[in-house]
C-alpha positions as CSV (number, residue, x, y, z in Angstrom):
1,M,-19.3,22.5,75.5
2,K,-20.6,25.2,77.9
3,I,-24.2,25.9,77.0
4,L,-26.4,28.7,78.5
5,S,-30.0,29.7,78.3
6,F,-31.0,33.3,78.1
7,R,-33.8,35.7,77.2
8,N,-33.3,38.2,74.4
9,N,-36.0,40.5,73.0
10,D,-38.5,38.6,75.1
11,E,-37.6,35.3,73.5
12,I,-36.0,32.3,75.4
13,R,-32.9,31.2,73.5
14,F,-29.8,29.0,74.2
15,G,-26.4,28.6,72.8
16,P,-22.7,27.7,73.5
17,K,-20.4,30.2,75.2
18,V,-18.1,32.0,72.8
19,K,-14.6,30.8,73.5
20,R,-12.4,33.3,75.3
21,E,-15.2,35.9,75.1
22,E,-18.0,36.9,77.5
23,A,-20.6,36.2,74.9
24,V,-23.0,33.5,73.7
25,W,-23.6,32.2,70.2
26,D,-27.3,32.7,69.2
27,V,-27.6,29.4,67.4
28,L,-31.3,29.9,66.6
29,A,-30.4,33.1,64.8
30,I,-27.5,31.4,62.9
31,Q,-29.9,28.6,61.7
32,K,-32.5,31.1,60.7
33,E,-30.1,33.4,58.8
34,L,-27.7,30.8,57.3
35,N,-30.0,27.8,57.0
36,V,-27.1,25.5,57.9
37,L,-29.1,22.4,59.0
38,P,-32.2,20.6,57.6
39,S,-33.8,21.2,60.9
40,F,-32.8,22.3,64.4
41,S,-34.5,22.1,67.8
42,T,-36.0,25.3,69.1
43,T,-35.7,24.5,72.8
44,I,-32.8,23.1,74.8
45,V,-34.8,20.2,76.2
46,E,-36.0,19.1,72.8
47,G,-32.4,19.3,71.5
48,M,-31.1,17.1,74.3
49,T,-33.2,14.2,73.1
50,Y,-30.8,13.9,70.2
51,G,-27.9,13.4,72.5
52,F,-24.5,14.4,71.2
53,E,-25.9,14.9,67.7
54,F,-27.4,18.1,69.3
55,V,-23.9,19.2,70.4
56,E,-22.5,18.5,67.0
57,Q,-25.3,20.5,65.4
58,M,-24.4,23.5,67.5
59,R,-20.7,23.1,66.6
60,K,-21.7,23.1,62.9
61,L,-23.8,26.3,63.4
62,V,-20.9,28.0,65.2
63,E,-18.5,27.0,62.4
64,A,-20.9,28.4,59.8
65,A,-21.2,31.7,61.7
66,E,-17.4,32.0,62.0
67,K,-17.0,31.6,58.3
68,S,-19.8,34.0,57.4
69,D,-19.2,37.6,56.4
70,N,-20.4,39.0,59.7
71,A,-19.9,36.5,62.6
72,A,-20.3,39.3,65.2
73,Q,-24.0,39.6,64.4
74,F,-24.5,36.1,65.9
75,K,-22.7,36.9,69.2
76,L,-24.6,38.3,72.1
77,S,-22.6,39.9,74.9
78,F,-23.4,38.7,78.4
79,T,-24.2,42.3,79.3
80,T,-27.0,42.5,76.8
81,I,-28.9,39.3,77.7
82,E,-31.0,38.1,80.6
83,W,-29.5,35.0,82.1
84,L,-31.8,32.0,82.7
85,A,-31.2,28.7,84.4
86,P,-29.7,26.2,81.9
87,I,-33.0,24.3,82.0
88,P,-35.4,27.3,82.4
89,R,-38.3,25.0,83.4
90,T,-38.2,21.3,84.1
91,T,-41.1,19.2,82.8
92,K,-41.7,17.8,86.3
93,N,-40.4,18.5,89.8
94,I,-36.6,18.8,90.4
95,I,-35.4,15.6,91.9
96,C,-33.2,16.0,95.0
97,V,-31.0,13.6,97.0
98,G,-30.7,14.6,100.6
99,K,-28.2,13.6,103.3
100,N,-25.7,12.3,100.7
101,Y,-22.6,13.3,102.6
102,D,-21.8,11.9,106.0
103,E,-20.4,15.1,107.4
104,H,-23.5,17.0,106.3
105,A,-25.8,14.4,107.8
106,I,-23.9,14.7,111.1
107,E,-24.1,18.5,111.2
108,M,-27.9,18.2,110.6
109,G,-28.2,16.0,113.7
110,L,-27.9,12.5,112.2
111,G,-25.2,10.0,113.1
112,S,-24.4,9.4,109.5
113,A,-26.0,9.5,106.1
114,P,-28.9,7.0,105.5
115,K,-28.0,3.7,103.8
116,D,-30.9,4.0,101.4
117,L,-31.3,6.9,99.0
118,F,-33.2,9.8,100.6
119,V,-35.1,11.7,97.9
120,F,-37.4,14.7,97.9
121,T,-38.4,17.2,95.2
122,K,-38.6,20.9,94.6
123,A,-41.3,22.6,92.5
124,P,-40.1,23.8,89.0
125,T,-41.4,27.3,90.0
126,A,-38.4,27.4,92.4
127,I,-35.9,27.6,89.5
128,A,-33.9,30.8,89.3
129,A,-30.8,32.0,87.4
130,D,-27.2,32.9,87.9
131,E,-26.9,36.5,89.1
132,Q,-30.6,36.7,89.9
133,V,-31.5,38.7,93.0
134,L,-33.5,36.4,95.3
135,S,-35.8,36.9,98.2
136,V,-35.0,35.7,101.7
137,H,-38.8,35.3,102.1
138,A,-38.8,37.1,105.5
139,N,-42.6,37.0,105.5
140,V,-42.6,33.2,105.9
141,T,-39.2,32.1,107.2
142,N,-36.4,33.4,109.4
143,S,-34.0,30.5,108.6
144,L,-33.3,30.4,104.9
145,D,-30.2,28.3,104.3
146,Y,-27.8,27.5,101.4
147,E,-26.6,24.2,100.1
148,G,-24.2,24.1,97.1
149,E,-24.6,21.0,95.0
150,L,-23.6,19.3,91.8
151,A,-26.7,18.9,89.5
152,V,-27.1,16.2,86.9
153,V,-29.1,16.9,83.8
154,I,-30.7,13.9,82.1
155,G,-30.7,13.8,78.3
156,K,-32.4,10.5,77.5
157,K,-35.6,8.8,78.6
158,G,-35.0,5.8,80.8
159,K,-36.5,3.4,83.2
160,D,-34.8,0.6,85.2
161,I,-31.4,1.9,84.0
162,P,-28.6,-0.6,84.6
163,A,-25.4,0.7,86.3
164,A,-23.2,0.1,83.3
165,L,-25.4,2.4,81.2
166,A,-26.2,5.1,83.7
167,F,-24.0,7.8,82.2
168,D,-25.5,7.2,78.8
169,Y,-28.6,8.9,80.1
170,V,-26.6,12.0,81.4
171,F,-26.4,15.0,79.0
172,G,-24.4,17.2,81.3
173,Y,-23.9,18.9,84.7
174,T,-24.6,22.3,86.2
175,I,-24.5,23.9,89.7
176,A,-27.5,24.3,92.0
177,N,-28.1,26.0,95.3
178,D,-30.7,24.0,97.2
179,L,-32.1,26.9,99.3
180,S,-34.0,25.6,102.3
181,A,-36.3,27.2,104.9
182,R,-35.2,25.2,108.0
183,D,-38.0,26.3,110.2
184,L,-40.6,25.2,107.6
185,Q,-38.9,21.8,107.3
186,D,-39.4,21.3,111.1
187,K,-42.9,22.7,111.0
188,H,-44.2,20.6,108.1
189,K,-42.2,17.4,108.8
190,Q,-41.5,17.1,105.1
191,F,-39.3,19.0,102.6
192,F,-41.4,20.0,99.6
193,L,-42.8,23.4,100.8
194,A,-39.6,24.3,102.7
195,K,-37.6,23.7,99.6
196,S,-39.9,25.1,96.9
197,L,-40.1,28.8,97.8
198,D,-39.9,31.0,94.7
199,G,-36.2,31.3,93.7
200,A,-35.2,28.4,96.0
201,C,-33.4,26.5,93.3
202,P,-30.9,28.8,91.4
203,M,-29.0,26.9,88.8
204,G,-26.2,27.7,86.4
205,P,-24.4,29.5,85.0
206,Y,-23.8,26.8,82.4
207,L,-24.9,23.4,81.4
208,V,-21.6,21.6,80.8
209,T,-21.7,18.6,78.5
210,K,-20.6,15.3,80.1
211,D,-17.6,14.9,77.8
212,E,-16.0,17.8,79.6
213,I,-16.5,16.2,83.1
214,P,-15.5,12.6,82.6
215,N,-15.6,11.9,86.4
216,P,-18.3,13.6,88.3
217,Q,-17.0,12.0,91.5
218,N,-13.8,14.1,91.6
219,L,-15.0,17.7,91.7
220,T,-14.5,20.3,94.4
221,V,-17.6,22.1,95.6
222,V,-17.0,25.5,97.4
223,T,-19.7,27.7,98.7
224,K,-19.0,31.3,99.9
225,V,-21.3,33.6,101.8
226,N,-20.2,37.2,101.6
227,D,-16.9,35.8,100.3
228,E,-16.4,33.7,103.4
229,V,-15.8,30.0,102.6
230,R,-18.6,28.0,104.3
231,Q,-18.5,24.8,102.3
232,N,-15.4,23.2,100.9
233,G,-15.9,19.6,99.9
234,T,-15.5,17.1,97.1
235,T,-18.0,14.9,95.3
236,K,-15.8,11.9,95.9
237,D,-17.4,11.9,99.4
238,M,-20.9,11.2,98.2
239,V,-22.4,8.2,100.0
240,H,-24.5,7.5,96.8
241,P,-22.5,8.4,93.7
242,V,-24.1,9.7,90.5
243,E,-24.3,6.3,88.9
244,E,-26.1,4.8,91.8
245,I,-28.5,7.7,92.1
246,I,-29.6,7.3,88.5
247,V,-30.0,3.6,88.9
248,E,-32.1,3.8,92.0
249,I,-34.3,6.6,91.0
250,S,-35.0,5.0,87.6
251,K,-36.3,1.9,89.3
252,L,-39.3,3.8,90.5
253,V,-39.5,7.0,88.3
254,T,-39.1,7.2,84.5
255,L,-36.3,9.7,83.9
256,E,-36.8,12.1,80.9
257,P,-34.8,14.7,79.0
258,G,-34.5,17.9,81.0
259,D,-34.9,16.2,84.4
260,V,-32.5,17.7,86.9
261,I,-31.1,15.7,89.8
262,L,-29.5,17.5,92.7
263,T,-26.9,15.2,94.3
264,G,-26.7,16.5,97.8
265,S,-24.8,19.0,99.9
266,T,-21.4,18.9,101.6
267,S,-21.0,20.1,105.2
268,G,-20.9,23.8,106.2
269,V,-24.5,24.9,105.8
270,G,-25.7,27.7,108.0
271,H,-27.9,25.5,110.1
272,G,-24.9,23.4,111.1
273,L,-22.8,26.3,112.4
274,T,-22.7,27.4,116.1
275,P,-24.7,29.5,116.4
276,P,-26.6,28.9,113.1
277,Q,-26.1,31.5,110.4
278,Y,-29.0,31.9,108.0
279,L,-29.2,34.1,105.0
280,K,-30.4,37.7,105.4
281,A,-31.1,40.6,103.1
282,G,-27.9,41.9,101.5
283,D,-26.0,38.6,101.6
284,S,-24.4,37.1,98.6
285,V,-23.8,33.4,97.9
286,K,-21.4,31.9,95.4
287,V,-21.2,28.2,94.6
288,S,-18.2,27.1,92.6
289,I,-17.6,23.6,91.0
290,E,-14.5,23.0,89.0
291,G,-15.1,22.5,85.4
292,I,-18.5,24.3,85.5
293,G,-18.0,27.8,87.0
294,T,-19.6,29.8,89.7
295,L,-23.3,30.3,90.5
296,A,-23.8,33.7,92.2
297,N,-26.8,35.2,93.8
298,T,-27.6,38.1,96.1
299,F,-30.5,38.3,98.5
300,E,-33.0,41.0,99.4
């Protein structure tokens, strides 16, 4: 199921994409009007705590709407809503794995990716949406860079998760662009501020449930800047695959529903080009991952 979050009439809502239509089912409106279920979660993060029961609940709501006298009243065209990131606000920092592809580590000046997991975080205020116009933050940086990545969305609370059960804790996947101010990374000798500028973590367009992506280690990741292909990689080249990332992080940090883990960037970032090519006002960036879609943003 492809799920999106959106704002309509100043209310944050969520729902599955309507099949073969550029529209979303307003499941909260269906439940309110048709009273299909005894109860239903009002936020996507709360709903994910119920695992695939939450997905089945949404399917039941959609089926009830389709059988109703006026199914159209429960569909909202993409042109009438304000898109939000699939998880509009994480409950804690966004967890990011860096230097997780050898070729990217090399282009960043390292001989190879580190053997141990390299983890940093981005502030939740950095979250932005698909199609949102973002700032290049020219007042604080002149080297804003792009990094297209697969993002894992956690659906169940867990600590010391064993490898055999790692995917039980995954609800689904989305796309992220780990925007980074390279000069600030060098200046501060750490990543948090350089990675947490407002809008520096666009995600979307959809949260795709894990049943639709049975193998997250076999996905192509393509990033285009102004329609020029800059990154063209595959998740099979991750040094630390998704399963290992979940295991290692959960040894030290309790993972919770709604946590988002960025899994690292393939080679081809602006900093690694000769000469470097950073983002500027007027640029567009599109990150595409098979099975999920395309995350698109323009910059001003």
